[in-house]
C-alpha positions in Angstrom: 46.2 200.0 103.8 45.0 202.4 101.1 43.2 201.3 97.8 46.3 201.4 95.5 48.2 199.2 98.0 45.3 196.8 98.2 45.2 196.6 94.4 49.0 195.8 94.3 48.5 193.2 97.0 45.6 191.7 95.0 47.9 191.5 92.0 50.5 189.6 94.1 47.8 187.2 95.4 46.6 186.5 91.8 50.1 185.4 90.6 50.0 181.8 92.0 46.4 181.4 90.7 47.4 182.4 87.2 50.5 180.2 87.3 48.5 177.2 88.5 45.9 177.7 85.7 48.6 178.0 83.1 50.3 174.9 84.3 47.1 172.9 84.0 47.4 173.7 80.3 43.8 173.0 79.2 41.4 175.1 77.2 39.3 175.9 80.2 42.3 176.7 82.5 43.8 178.9 79.7 40.5 180.9 79.5 40.5 181.2 83.3 44.2 182.2 83.3 43.4 184.9 80.7 40.6 186.3 82.7 42.6 186.4 85.9 45.7 187.8 84.1 43.6 190.6 82.6 42.2 191.3 86.1 45.8 191.4 87.5 46.9 193.7 84.6 44.0 196.1 85.4 45.1 196.3 89.0 48.4 197.6 87.7 46.7 200.3 85.7 44.3 201.4 88.5 46.7 201.3 91.5 48.8 204.0 89.9 45.8 205.9 88.8 44.3 206.0 92.2 47.6 206.7 93.9 48.2 209.8 91.7 44.7 211.1 91.5 44.0 210.9 95.3 47.6 211.6 96.4 47.9 208.2 98.0 51.5 207.6 97.1 53.2 205.7 100.0 56.5 204.1 100.7 54.8 200.8 100.8 53.2 201.4 97.4 56.6 202.3 95.9 57.7 198.8 97.0 54.5 196.8 96.4 53.7 198.0 92.9 57.0 197.2 91.1 57.2 194.0 93.2 53.8 192.9 92.0 54.7 193.7 88.4 57.9 191.6 88.6 56.1 188.7 90.3 53.4 188.7 87.7 55.6 188.9 84.6 58.3 186.6 85.9 55.8 184.1 87.2 53.8 184.0 84.0 56.8 183.8 81.7 58.2 181.0 83.8 55.0 179.1 83.4 55.2 179.7 79.7 58.7 178.1 79.7 57.4 175.2 81.8 54.5 174.4 79.4 56.7 174.8 76.3 55.2 178.0 74.9 58.3 180.0 75.3 62.0 179.3 75.2 64.1 180.0 78.3 66.2 182.9 76.9 63.5 185.6 76.9 62.7 184.7 80.5 66.4 185.0 81.4 66.7 188.4 79.8 63.6 189.6 81.7 64.9 188.3 85.0 68.4 189.7 84.4 67.0 193.1 83.5 64.8 193.2 86.6 67.6 192.2 88.9 70.0 194.7 87.3 67.6 197.6 87.6 66.6 196.7 91.1 70.3 196.5 92.1 70.9 199.9 90.5 68.0 201.3 92.5 69.5 199.9 95.7 72.8 201.5 95.0 71.2 204.8 94.2 69.1 204.6 97.4 72.2 203.9 99.4 73.7 207.1 97.9 70.6 209.1 98.8 69.1 209.1 95.3 65.8 207.7 93.9 65.5 206.3 90.4 61.8 206.7 89.5 60.0 204.7 86.8 60.5 206.2 83.3 58.5 205.9 80.1 60.5 203.0 78.9 60.0 201.0 82.1 56.2 201.6 81.8 56.3 200.7 78.1 58.3 197.5 78.9 55.6 196.4 81.4 52.8 197.2 78.9 54.5 195.2 76.1 55.3 192.3 78.5 51.6 192.2 79.5 50.4 192.3 75.9 52.8 189.5 75.0 51.7 187.5 78.0 48.0 187.8 76.9 49.0 186.7 73.3 50.9 183.7 74.7 48.0 182.7 77.0 45.6 182.9 74.0 47.9 181.0 71.6 47.2 178.2 70.8 44.7 176.9 73.3 42.1 179.6 73.0 42.8 180.9 69.5 45.6 180.1 67.1 47.4 183.3 66.5 49.9 183.6 63.6 53.4 182.5 64.5 54.8 185.8 63.2 52.6 187.7 65.6 53.5 185.8 68.8 57.2 185.5 67.8 57.2 189.2 66.9 55.8 190.1 70.3 58.4 188.0 72.1 61.2 189.7 70.1 59.6 193.2 70.8 59.4 192.3 74.5 63.0 191.3 74.6 64.2 194.4 72.8 62.2 196.8 74.9 63.2 195.0 78.1 66.8 195.4 77.2 66.5 199.0 76.1 64.4 200.0 79.1 67.2 198.6 81.3 69.8 200.5 79.4 67.9 203.8 79.9 67.9 203.3 83.6 71.7 202.8 83.7 72.4 205.5 81.2 70.4 208.1 83.2 71.5 207.0 86.7 73.6 209.4 88.7 75.4 206.9 90.9 79.0 206.2 91.9 79.9 202.6 91.0 83.2 202.7 92.9 
């Protein structure tokens, strides 16, 4: 297994640890969750960097990287709902978008086409991670202004929806 795939695997393995720490819902566990989440987010940055720089792009990596991203974001946002930091509807929008785009990619693959990640998908993941960091910080570690956290949640929802739209709008698939 090459380094990028090891980083994606590490991100997957960190997900239950982050969720466990978030569900403890204490100051110490929130700080630990923040540190582990940032580590997981950095693995996302560096797995792609190493894969491109050293031409280590593999079929396994094409599966692991987006799977790790989805597990991380859906897991963390589910924990936020459980501890009362987030309402259910942003989580449902995130999950629905991920399922829809994954389904689109399956249909495209069945028709011999690949739908690569686009700038909006990458932006979505970045905004989701920034929002997750803000929600981990607030209010246990530092009390962020409501307008900031609420604004980030709305921005996350809007970019999540728009990024999903861009995949469907640009897809060359036969839906019949």
